[in-house]
C-alpha positions, 0 to 999 in steps of 0.5 A: 635930422633930427635934435638929441636929448639926453635927460639924467643918463647913467650907466651902471656896470655890475658890481655898481661901477658907475661909468657915467652918471646924470648927463643933460645935453640937449643937442640942437638939429645940425649942431656939432657937440664933442665930447672931451675928456681924459680916457676912462672919463665915460665919453666912448661909454656915452656915445654908445649908449646913443648909438644903442650898443650899450644898455642905459641904466638911468636916464632917458636918450630922445632922438627927434621925438622918440624915446630909443632907450629900447631900440635898436641901432638900427631902429635910431636912424643914426650912422656911427664912424669908428676909429678903426674903420670897420671896413669889409675887407673883401668888398669894394669900396662902392659895396662897401659906401652901399652896403647899408642902403642894400641891407635896407632893400634901397632901390638900385638906382638910389643907392648909385646916385647917393654912393656917387654923390658921396664919393664926388664931396670925399673925392673918392670917385677914382677909388669906388672899385678898389678894396681897402687894403689898396688904400691909405688911413686917410682914404679908408676914414673918408670911405667909412664917412662916405658909409654914413652919409649915403644913409642920410641919417638923423645924426652922425656919432663919431667915436675917435674917428681920426686917433689912427692917422698920423698928426698931419693927416689928422688936420687936414682929416678934422678940416675935411669933417668940420666942412662936411658936417657943415654942408650936410647940416647934420647933427653930430656927435663926436668923442675925442680925448684930443682937446685941440681937435675938440676946440676947433671942430666943435660949436660946443664942448662937453668936457667929462670928468669920471662919467660926469659933465664938467662943463658944457659951452662953446669953445672959446667960453669954456677955454677962456672961462673954465668952470672948474680946475680940472677943466682949465688943466685938460683945455688949452696948449701949454696947460694952464698952469695953477698955483696956491694962492692967498687972499688976505685983506682983499689983496690976492698974494702968490709967494708973498707977491701982491698979484691984484685987489680982489673982492673976495673972503680971506683965505686960500684959494687956487690960482690960474694963468695961461702962459699967453697971459703972462709977460716978461718985465724988467723989474717989479712983478714975480720972480720965476727961476727958468727950468726948461724951454720948449721951442716950438717954432712959431713961439717958445714956451719958458717953464720955471718955479715960482717959489717951489710951484710949477708956472709957463709963460710964452715969450720970444726973448733969449732966456736960458735955463737957470736965468731968474726972470720977472713974471706980470699980467693983466689982473683981467687975466687971472683965473681964481678957483675954490681950493677946496672944491676946485669950481671957478669963483668970479671975483673983480680984480684991481691993479696990484704989483704983478701987472705993473 
C-alpha cells in the first residue's frame, strides 16, 4: 500500500490537444478516490497515466516515495481492473488469477495460497476450474478483481469496471468492491461516469470537467456545497435546477418574487435548487406550471416551469400536468453561483416570501 501523489499532471496529444491539464491530487494510504465526470472529461486518460499506459507530458506522478513518470506499468506496483475484464479465454479462472504471479516467478506454494484466499473472499472457489465463457458477467468481473488482489499491489486502479453489467448487478458489485477495499485497505483510484456509483463508493470525489479538476471533497460535501454550476448539475439525481435570478437591494429575486434577503451586491446570479429541498405550499411561494411527472415508486419528481425556466421538486401529492402549484424552500438551502463564471457564491440568506 502507498500514497498516490499527482502534481500538476497534464496530457497533451499531438496537434496541441489537451486531454488533462494541471491536476493536483493527494491520495492517502488506503483511501478510495473516485474520478467522476462526463465522457471526454479526461478521467480515463488520467487513470491510464497513473498506470503507465499513457505518457505524462506535464507534471509528476508519485506512488509512495517513487517518481514513476518513466517507469513501465510492470514496475509501478499497481493492479488494474478494466471494464472489459481482460481475461484470457483459454485459461481457467485459477490460471487467470495466477498468471501475473507466475510471470513474476512467485513460488508455486505462495501462488496457490494467494489464489485460494482471493477465491474465498470473492466466492469463486467452485469456479476455479471453469473458463471465462462459462461464467456470468458478474463472475467474470470478480475474477478480474481476484487477479488484481493476488498481486498485493501498492494501489488498485479501476477503469469503469461495472459499466458492462446490468443495473441490479452493478448495485451488488459496487457493494462488493467497497467492502473488499475496506477489508484490504489498499489505496484505490476508481473511474466512473455514473455519479450515483461515485457517491456510494468514494471516500472523496474528484469531479473532472474538460480535463481540469472542478472540485475535490467527500461525497456529501460535494453534493451539499457544489463549487460550480457544473458540479451542481452533474452530482445528484435529479440534477439541481439552475435558474437565472437577480439580487436587487439585498433581495434575491426570481421571476418577480422575493426568495430571501442576501448579503450580496446587486446584479444577476445563478440560483441552484435541489428538488428535495423544495416543498409545495397552499399560498404564497413561487408559482410553477406542472409539465410532467416522474413516478419513481418511493417518491415522485414533479417537473414544471417557473416563467420560462425549468424546475423540479420531489413531492408525494396528486399533481397532474397542467396544474398550477406554488413552491417554497428554506433560504439556508438556496445555492448561489456567479452568473458569469459559474463559481459558487457563499452568502448569508434570511427568510423571504419564498420560504413562507
